[in-house]
N, CA, C and O atoms as a GROMACS GRO file, in nm:
protein
  308
    1GLY      N    1   3.523  15.793  -2.405
    1GLY     CA    2   3.652  15.865  -2.468
    1GLY      C    3   3.684  15.732  -2.565
    1GLY      O    4   3.636  15.618  -2.569
    2GLY      N    5   3.787  15.799  -2.639
    2GLY     CA    6   3.839  15.734  -2.743
    2GLY      C    7   3.975  15.620  -2.688
    2GLY      O    8   4.041  15.543  -2.757
    3GLY      N    9   3.981  15.642  -2.572
    3GLY     CA   10   4.118  15.537  -2.504
    3GLY      C   11   4.228  15.572  -2.535
    3GLY      O   12   4.264  15.680  -2.488
    4GLN      N   13   4.317  15.503  -2.617
    4GLN     CA   14   4.428  15.477  -2.682
    4GLN      C   15   4.457  15.593  -2.793
    4GLN      O   16   4.567  15.647  -2.807
    5LYS      N   17   4.362  15.618  -2.855
    5LYS     CA   18   4.334  15.758  -2.981
    5LYS      C   19   4.370  15.830  -2.902
    5LYS      O   20   4.490  15.856  -2.910
    6VAL      N   21   4.299  15.891  -2.799
    6VAL     CA   22   4.305  16.020  -2.731
    6VAL      C   23   4.408  16.048  -2.652
    6VAL      O   24   4.458  16.157  -2.628
    7GLN      N   25   4.446  15.897  -2.598
    7GLN     CA   26   4.598  15.946  -2.528
    7GLN      C   27   4.693  15.992  -2.634
    7GLN      O   28   4.731  16.109  -2.632
    8HIS      N   29   4.742  15.896  -2.741
    8HIS     CA   30   4.808  15.944  -2.812
    8HIS      C   31   4.803  16.064  -2.895
    8HIS      O   32   4.907  16.119  -2.928
    9ALA      N   33   4.667  16.116  -2.940
    9ALA     CA   34   4.710  16.242  -2.962
    9ALA      C   35   4.733  16.371  -2.852
    9ALA      O   36   4.759  16.487  -2.883
   10PHE      N   37   4.717  16.320  -2.731
   10PHE     CA   38   4.746  16.434  -2.641
   10PHE      C   39   4.895  16.412  -2.645
   10PHE      O   40   4.963  16.514  -2.654
   11LEU      N   41   4.956  16.300  -2.640
   11LEU     CA   42   5.126  16.281  -2.637
   11LEU      C   43   5.180  16.350  -2.762
   11LEU      O   44   5.283  16.418  -2.756
   12ASP      N   45   5.111  16.331  -2.877
   12ASP     CA   46   5.168  16.383  -3.017
   12ASP      C   47   5.191  16.536  -3.032
   12ASP      O   48   5.279  16.591  -3.098
   13ALA      N   49   5.087  16.598  -2.954
   13ALA     CA   50   5.064  16.735  -2.971
   13ALA      C   51   5.163  16.805  -2.857
   13ALA      O   52   5.185  16.924  -2.877
   14LEU      N   53   5.216  16.755  -2.759
   14LEU     CA   54   5.341  16.825  -2.696
   14LEU      C   55   5.464  16.869  -2.752
   14LEU      O   56   5.556  16.798  -2.793
   15LYS      N   57   5.458  16.968  -2.751
   15LYS     CA   58   5.614  17.028  -2.811
   15LYS      C   59   5.709  17.054  -2.713
   15LYS      O   60   5.824  17.067  -2.755
   16ILE      N   61   5.684  17.068  -2.548
   16ILE     CA   62   5.792  17.090  -2.468
   16ILE      C   63   5.842  16.941  -2.408
   16ILE      O   64   5.951  16.885  -2.418
   17PHE      N   65   5.699  16.892  -2.332
   17PHE     CA   66   5.732  16.751  -2.292
   17PHE      C   67   5.793  16.652  -2.388
   17PHE      O   68   5.743  16.637  -2.500
   18GLY      N   69   5.920  16.569  -2.343
   18GLY     CA   70   5.947  16.480  -2.410
   18GLY      C   71   5.874  16.369  -2.350
   18GLY      O   72   5.813  16.369  -2.243
   19LEU      N   73   5.893  16.240  -2.463
   19LEU     CA   74   5.836  16.126  -2.412
   19LEU      C   75   5.913  16.016  -2.365
   19LEU      O   76   5.986  15.960  -2.447
   20GLY      N   77   5.911  15.981  -2.265
   20GLY     CA   78   6.000  15.854  -2.212
   20GLY      C   79   6.033  15.895  -2.063
   20GLY      O   80   5.994  16.000  -2.011
   21TYR      N   81   6.118  15.788  -1.995
   21TYR     CA   82   6.123  15.784  -1.858
   21TYR      C   83   6.243  15.853  -1.814
   21TYR      O   84   6.330  15.871  -1.900
   22SER      N   85   6.269  15.904  -1.664
   22SER     CA   86   6.367  15.963  -1.646
   22SER      C   87   6.413  15.894  -1.485
   22SER      O   88   6.334  15.828  -1.417
   23TRP      N   89   6.547  15.923  -1.446
   23TRP     CA   90   6.568  15.906  -1.302
   23TRP      C   91   6.581  15.989  -1.248
   23TRP      O   92   6.660  15.968  -1.157
   24GLY      N   93   6.535  16.113  -1.251
   24GLY     CA   94   6.565  16.217  -1.178
   24GLY      C   95   6.614  16.342  -1.259
   24GLY      O   96   6.652  16.436  -1.190
   25GLY      N   97   6.617  16.355  -1.391
   25GLY     CA   98   6.648  16.440  -1.482
   25GLY      C   99   6.583  16.611  -1.436
   25GLY      O  100   6.508  16.628  -1.339
   26TYR      N  101   6.624  16.706  -1.515
   26TYR     CA  102   6.528  16.818  -1.530
   26TYR      C  103   6.471  16.844  -1.618
   26TYR      O  104   6.436  16.962  -1.616
   27GLU      N  105   6.427  16.766  -1.737
   27GLU     CA  106   6.348  16.786  -1.843
   27GLU      C  107   6.230  16.746  -1.817
   27GLU      O  108   6.234  16.655  -1.735
   28SER      N  109   6.087  16.784  -1.862
   28SER     CA  110   5.958  16.760  -1.850
   28SER      C  111   5.940  16.622  -1.951
   28SER      O  112   5.987  16.620  -2.064
   29LEU      N  113   5.870  16.518  -1.897
   29LEU     CA  114   5.857  16.391  -1.953
   29LEU      C  115   5.701  16.345  -1.961
   29LEU      O  116   5.628  16.386  -1.871
   30ALA      N  117   5.654  16.276  -2.048
   30ALA     CA  118   5.519  16.253  -2.047
   30ALA      C  119   5.512  16.099  -2.090
   30ALA      O  120   5.572  16.065  -2.192
   31VAL      N  121   5.448  16.013  -2.023
   31VAL     CA  122   5.454  15.892  -2.090
   31VAL      C  123   5.303  15.799  -2.068
   31VAL      O  124   5.248  15.840  -1.967
   32PRO      N  125   5.245  15.719  -2.115
   32PRO     CA  126   5.145  15.670  -2.122
   32PRO      C  127   5.133  15.572  -2.004
   32PRO      O  128   5.235  15.522  -1.956
   33VAL      N  129   5.009  15.544  -1.956
   33VAL     CA  130   5.041  15.473  -1.827
   33VAL      C  131   4.914  15.344  -1.826
   33VAL      O  132   4.801  15.377  -1.864
   34HIS      N  133   4.928  15.260  -1.799
   34HIS     CA  134   4.856  15.137  -1.802
   34HIS      C  135   4.833  15.053  -1.698
   34HIS      O  136   4.884  14.943  -1.674
   35LEU      N  137   4.722  15.137  -1.618
   35LEU     CA  138   4.724  15.074  -1.488
   35LEU      C  139   4.671  14.924  -1.489
   35LEU      O  140   4.701  14.868  -1.384
   36GLY      N  141   4.611  14.853  -1.566
   36GLY     CA  142   4.568  14.713  -1.578
   36GLY      C  143   4.676  14.600  -1.592
   36GLY      O  144   4.665  14.478  -1.595
   37ASP      N  145   4.805  14.702  -1.602
   37ASP     CA  146   4.906  14.604  -1.603
   37ASP      C  147   4.968  14.569  -1.431
   37ASP      O  148   5.045  14.480  -1.396
   38ARG      N  149   4.901  14.673  -1.350
   38ARG     CA  150   5.003  14.644  -1.187
   38ARG      C  151   4.939  14.527  -1.113
   38ARG      O  152   4.828  14.478  -1.133
   39THR      N  153   4.996  14.505  -1.059
   39THR     CA  154   5.010  14.331  -0.986
   39THR      C  155   4.933  14.396  -0.843
   39THR      O  156   4.854  14.325  -0.780
   40ILE      N  157   4.964  14.538  -0.799
   40ILE     CA  158   4.919  14.541  -0.653
   40ILE      C  159   4.832  14.667  -0.653
   40ILE      O  160   4.865  14.751  -0.737
   41ALA      N  161   4.711  14.699  -0.562
   41ALA     CA  162   4.677  14.822  -0.544
   41ALA      C  163   4.576  14.855  -0.673
   41ALA      O  164   4.555  14.973  -0.699
   42LYS      N  165   4.522  14.763  -0.743
   42LYS     CA  166   4.448  14.774  -0.863
   42LYS      C  167   4.322  14.833  -0.776
   42LYS      O  168   4.277  14.783  -0.673
   43GLY      N  169   4.264  14.983  -0.858
   43GLY     CA  170   4.139  15.034  -0.845
   43GLY      C  171   4.073  15.039  -0.997
   43GLY      O  172   4.109  15.001  -1.109
   44SER      N  173   3.925  15.126  -0.927
   44SER     CA  174   3.860  15.140  -1.046
   44SER      C  175   3.954  15.264  -1.113
   44SER      O  176   4.040  15.309  -1.038
   45TYR      N  177   3.944  15.322  -1.247
   45TYR     CA  178   3.965  15.422  -1.288
   45TYR      C  179   3.939  15.412  -1.411
   45TYR      O  180   3.945  15.301  -1.463
   46ALA      N  181   3.901  15.536  -1.492
   46ALA     CA  182   3.878  15.568  -1.656
   46ALA      C  183   4.010  15.654  -1.700
   46ALA      O  184   4.072  15.751  -1.655
   47GLY      N  185   4.016  15.595  -1.774
   47GLY     CA  186   4.142  15.599  -1.877
   47GLY      C  187   4.100  15.704  -1.984
   47GLY      O  188   3.988  15.754  -1.983
   48PRO      N  189   4.205  15.739  -2.088
   48PRO     CA  190   4.315  15.697  -2.086
   48PRO      C  191   4.426  15.788  -1.955
   48PRO      O  192   4.397  15.894  -1.899
   49LEU      N  193   4.538  15.718  -1.938
   49LEU     CA  194   4.614  15.798  -1.814
   49LEU      C  195   4.776  15.838  -1.867
   49LEU      O  196   4.851  15.765  -1.931
   50ILE      N  197   4.796  15.951  -1.828
   50ILE     CA  198   4.940  15.986  -1.874
   50ILE      C  199   5.004  16.059  -1.778
   50ILE      O  200   4.945  16.137  -1.703
   51ARG      N  201   5.126  16.036  -1.777
   51ARG     CA  202   5.220  16.029  -1.622
   51ARG      C  203   5.316  16.177  -1.686
   51ARG      O  204   5.390  16.185  -1.783
   52LEU      N  205   5.290  16.244  -1.620
   52LEU     CA  206   5.358  16.420  -1.620
   52LEU      C  207   5.490  16.404  -1.530
   52LEU      O  208   5.451  16.381  -1.416
   53GLN      N  209   5.605  16.408  -1.534
   53GLN     CA  210   5.690  16.466  -1.496
   53GLN      C  211   5.749  16.639  -1.534
   53GLN      O  212   5.793  16.690  -1.638
   54ILE      N  213   5.726  16.688  -1.403
   54ILE     CA  214   5.742  16.823  -1.429
   54ILE      C  215   5.896  16.858  -1.403
   54ILE      O  216   5.956  16.816  -1.304
   55GLY      N  217   5.957  16.944  -1.507
   55GLY     CA  218   6.092  16.963  -1.483
   55GLY      C  219   6.096  17.102  -1.484
   55GLY      O  220   5.994  17.165  -1.458
   56LEU      N  221   6.240  17.177  -1.519
   56LEU     CA  222   6.261  17.306  -1.476
   56LEU      C  223   6.229  17.424  -1.604
   56LEU      O  224   6.267  17.541  -1.604
   57GLU      N  225   6.155  17.361  -1.701
   57GLU     CA  226   6.095  17.486  -1.754
   57GLU      C  227   6.018  17.574  -1.738
   57GLU      O  228   5.948  17.549  -1.641
   58ASP      N  229   5.991  17.683  -1.793
   58ASP     CA  230   5.891  17.778  -1.785
   58ASP      C  231   5.771  17.722  -1.756
   58ASP      O  232   5.720  17.639  -1.831
   59VAL      N  233   5.715  17.760  -1.646
   59VAL     CA  234   5.572  17.712  -1.579
   59VAL      C  235   5.448  17.732  -1.691
   59VAL      O  236   5.363  17.647  -1.720
   60GLU      N  237   5.459  17.846  -1.736
   60GLU     CA  238   5.361  17.899  -1.834
   60GLU      C  239   5.367  17.829  -2.002
   60GLU      O  240   5.279  17.795  -2.080
   61ASP      N  241   5.473  17.828  -2.005
   61ASP     CA  242   5.528  17.722  -2.136
   61ASP      C  243   5.445  17.615  -2.125
   61ASP      O  244   5.358  17.585  -2.206
   62LEU      N  245   5.483  17.540  -1.991
   62LEU     CA  246   5.431  17.362  -1.964
   62LEU      C  247   5.300  17.357  -1.949
   62LEU      O  248   5.242  17.251  -1.972
   63LYS      N  249   5.202  17.519  -1.890
   63LYS     CA  250   5.067  17.490  -1.890
   63LYS      C  251   5.043  17.518  -2.009
   63LYS      O  252   4.962  17.435  -2.050
   64ALA      N  253   5.075  17.604  -2.102
   64ALA     CA  254   5.036  17.578  -2.207
   64ALA      C  255   5.075  17.458  -2.325
   64ALA      O  256   5.012  17.461  -2.430
   65ASP      N  257   5.141  17.392  -2.313
   65ASP     CA  258   5.193  17.233  -2.353
   65ASP      C  259   5.050  17.162  -2.332
   65ASP      O  260   4.966  17.130  -2.416
   66ILE      N  261   5.050  17.152  -2.227
   66ILE     CA  262   4.954  17.077  -2.139
   66ILE      C  263   4.795  17.109  -2.203
   66ILE      O  264   4.712  17.021  -2.224
   67ALA      N  265   4.775  17.249  -2.227
   67ALA     CA  266   4.656  17.292  -2.282
   67ALA      C  267   4.633  17.267  -2.430
   67ALA      O  268   4.524  17.279  -2.487
   68ARG      N  269   4.755  17.229  -2.486
   68ARG     CA  270   4.747  17.198  -2.629
   68ARG      C  271   4.739  17.055  -2.651
   68ARG      O  272   4.680  17.022  -2.754
   69GLY      N  273   4.784  16.961  -2.577
   69GLY     CA  274   4.750  16.808  -2.537
   69GLY      C  275   4.625  16.817  -2.494
   69GLY      O  276   4.553  16.741  -2.559
   70LEU      N  277   4.573  16.872  -2.420
   70LEU     CA  278   4.409  16.842  -2.402
   70LEU      C  279   4.342  16.864  -2.510
   70LEU      O  280   4.255  16.783  -2.538
   71ALA      N  281   4.367  16.990  -2.607
   71ALA     CA  282   4.284  17.018  -2.684
   71ALA      C  283   4.290  16.946  -2.845
   71ALA      O  284   4.223  16.976  -2.944
   72ALA      N  285   4.387  16.848  -2.832
   72ALA     CA  286   4.412  16.751  -2.947
   72ALA      C  287   4.328  16.613  -2.890
   72ALA      O  288   4.260  16.543  -2.965
   73ALA      N  289   4.347  16.584  -2.735
   73ALA     CA  290   4.286  16.467  -2.699
   73ALA      C  291   4.134  16.496  -2.694
   73ALA      O  292   4.063  16.396  -2.702
   74ALA      N  293   4.072  16.618  -2.682
   74ALA     CA  294   3.930  16.679  -2.700
   74ALA      C  295   3.908  16.647  -2.860
   74ALA      O  296   3.810  16.588  -2.903
   75ALA      N  297   4.020  16.696  -2.943
   75ALA     CA  298   3.934  16.688  -3.107
   75ALA      C  299   3.933  16.557  -3.131
   75ALA      O  300   3.839  16.514  -3.198
   76ALA      N  301   4.037  16.463  -3.082
   76ALA     CA  302   4.022  16.325  -3.117
   76ALA      C  303   3.926  16.203  -3.077
   76ALA      O  304   3.933  16.091  -3.126
   77GLU      N  305   3.820  16.251  -2.965
   77GLU     CA  306   3.713  16.175  -2.926
   77GLU      C  307   3.626  16.199  -3.010
   77GLU      O  308   3.516  16.145  -3.002
   0.00000   0.00000   0.00000
């Protein structure tokens, strides 16, 4: 795949998911994940990886937002 280019395309296409971290908020968020930085439980994986925090928005809206991100990621490959 396209690695970081694909990851950025997915994140840039999101309309509902915000970008960033939260300590238990109610909004849906997305952040890029770099497992190579981990110091424990290192395993093999194929990236790019994105962590999604699912909030209280409408489920169908969230699914559509993820589909939009996946389409953008596929176009970036």
